[in-house]
C-alpha positions in Angstrom: 0.0 0.0 -0.1 2.8 2.5 0.9 4.8 1.5 -2.2 1.9 2.5 -4.5 1.7 5.9 -2.6 5.4 6.5 -3.0 5.4 5.4 -6.6 2.5 7.7 -7.4 4.4 10.6 -5.8 7.6 9.8 -7.8 5.7 9.5 -11.1 4.0 12.8 -10.4 7.2 14.5 -9.6 8.9 13.1 -12.8 6.0 14.3 -14.8 6.3 17.8 -13.5 10.1 17.8 -14.1 9.6 16.5 -17.6 7.0 19.4 -18.5 9.0 22.2 -17.2 10.8 23.9 -19.9 14.4 25.2 -18.9 15.4 28.4 -20.4 19.2 28.1 -21.1 19.9 30.4 -24.0 21.2 33.8 -22.9 22.0 37.0 -24.9 22.8 40.3 -23.3 24.6 43.7 -23.7 28.2 44.1 -22.6 31.3 46.3 -23.1 34.2 45.6 -25.4 35.8 43.4 -22.5 32.6 41.2 -22.5 31.7 42.5 -19.0 27.8 42.7 -18.6 26.7 46.3 -19.0 23.1 47.6 -19.1 23.6 51.4 -19.2 25.2 53.3 -22.0 25.9 57.0 -22.6 26.3 59.0 -25.7 29.2 57.9 -28.0 29.6 54.5 -26.2 29.5 51.4 -28.3 27.1 48.6 -27.5 28.3 45.0 -27.7 26.5 41.7 -27.4 27.5 38.3 -26.0 25.6 35.1 -25.6 25.8 31.6 -24.0 24.0 28.2 -24.8 22.6 29.7 -28.0 21.1 27.4 -30.7 23.8 26.3 -33.2 23.1 28.5 -36.2 23.7 31.7 -38.1 21.1 34.3 -37.1 20.3 37.9 -37.0 20.6 40.4 -34.2 17.8 42.8 -33.7 18.1 45.9 -31.3 14.4 46.8 -30.6 12.6 49.2 -28.3 11.9 47.6 -24.9 8.8 45.4 -24.6 7.5 43.0 -22.0 8.3 39.7 -23.9 6.3 37.5 -21.4 3.1 39.2 -22.9 4.0 38.5 -26.6 2.6 35.2 -28.1 4.9 33.1 -30.1 4.5 33.4 -33.9 4.2 37.3 -33.6 6.4 39.4 -36.0 8.8 41.7 -34.1 7.8 44.6 -36.2 4.2 44.4 -35.1 5.0 44.8 -31.4 8.0 47.0 -31.3 10.3 49.3 -33.4 13.4 47.7 -34.8 16.3 50.1 -34.3 19.3 48.0 -35.6 19.4 44.8 -37.7 22.8 42.9 -38.1 22.5 39.7 -40.3 24.6 36.7 -40.7 25.8 36.4 -37.1 27.1 33.0 -36.2 26.4 31.7 -32.6 30.3 31.2 -32.2 30.7 34.9 -32.7 28.6 35.7 -29.7 31.0 33.6 -27.4 34.1 35.1 -29.0 36.4 37.9 -27.9 35.9 40.7 -28.9 32.1 40.4 -28.6 30.0 41.6 -31.5 29.6 45.4 -31.7 25.9 46.2 -32.6 25.8 50.1 -32.6 26.8 53.4 -31.0 24.6 55.5 -28.7 23.9 58.7 -30.5 21.4 61.7 -30.3 21.9 62.2 -34.1 24.3 65.1 -33.7 27.2 63.2 -35.3 27.1 60.5 -38.0 27.3 56.8 -37.0 26.6 53.4 -38.2 23.8 51.6 -36.4 22.9 54.6 -34.2 21.0 53.8 -31.1 19.0 56.8 -29.7 19.0 58.1 -26.2 17.4 58.2 -23.8 15.6 54.9 -24.3 15.3 51.3 -23.2 16.1 48.5 -25.6 16.1 44.7 -25.9 18.5 42.5 -27.9 17.1 39.5 -29.9 19.1 36.8 -31.5 16.6 35.5 -34.2 16.9 32.7 -36.7 16.4 35.2 -39.4 12.6 35.1 -39.9 11.7 38.2 -37.9 9.1 36.1 -35.8 9.1 35.6 -32.0 9.4 31.8 -31.3 10.2 31.8 -27.6 13.2 32.2 -25.4 15.0 29.1 -26.4 14.6 29.6 -30.1 15.0 33.3 -30.3 16.7 34.6 -27.1 15.9 38.1 -25.8 18.0 39.7 -23.1 14.6 40.9 -21.4 14.6 37.5 -19.6 17.9 38.1 -17.8 17.2 41.8 -17.1 15.2 44.6 -18.8 17.5 44.9 -21.7 19.7 47.9 -21.7 19.2 51.7 -21.4 20.8 54.6 -23.0 21.1 57.8 -20.9 21.9 61.4 -21.9 25.2 63.0 -21.0 25.6 64.6 -17.6 25.7 68.2 -19.1 22.3 67.6 -21.0 20.6 67.4 -17.7 23.0 69.5 -15.5 23.0 72.8 -17.5 19.2 73.1 -17.8 18.9 72.3 -14.1 21.5 75.0 -13.3 19.8 77.6 -15.3 16.4 76.8 -13.6 18.0 77.1 -10.2 19.8 80.4 -11.1 16.4 81.7 -12.5 14.7 80.7 -9.2 17.2 82.3 -7.0 17.1 85.5 -9.0 13.3 85.5 -8.9 13.1 85.0 -5.1 16.0 87.5 -4.4 14.0 90.3 -6.1 10.9 89.7 -3.9 
């Protein structure tokens, strides 16, 4: 009687373990030394590295940040987000290599660059099989799963100068009263 009870528990556990899908493929942003990095400023280059990726040649997409847990498989990326940069014919071995794959430069458009990534903004990196269709994390890894992609931030002076002007204007206004 007890053997049947234990056997039922073991089979139930095995069934649960078999049906759980393990997400192992990872892709994420980094610096030129392959150190994970999720915040980039103007003029900085964005690089990509990955681990446990499907063995294939694929396409890297930099897209505006989206909650990928809400996107059904079979959905075209272009229907749910804006594709900012596309780099084709990237072999999975290139994403393990040193140096990592350079995907673009953070820019506000003031100077020319190839594969410009705007700021401020939030972005995700997708390594797709080339069809432009979301097929799930194990087939088309997105860095959203590890963290919320990467962010681009403005230069310090872009924020500091307007704040200083506002502060001085406020002091001048209150001094006259």
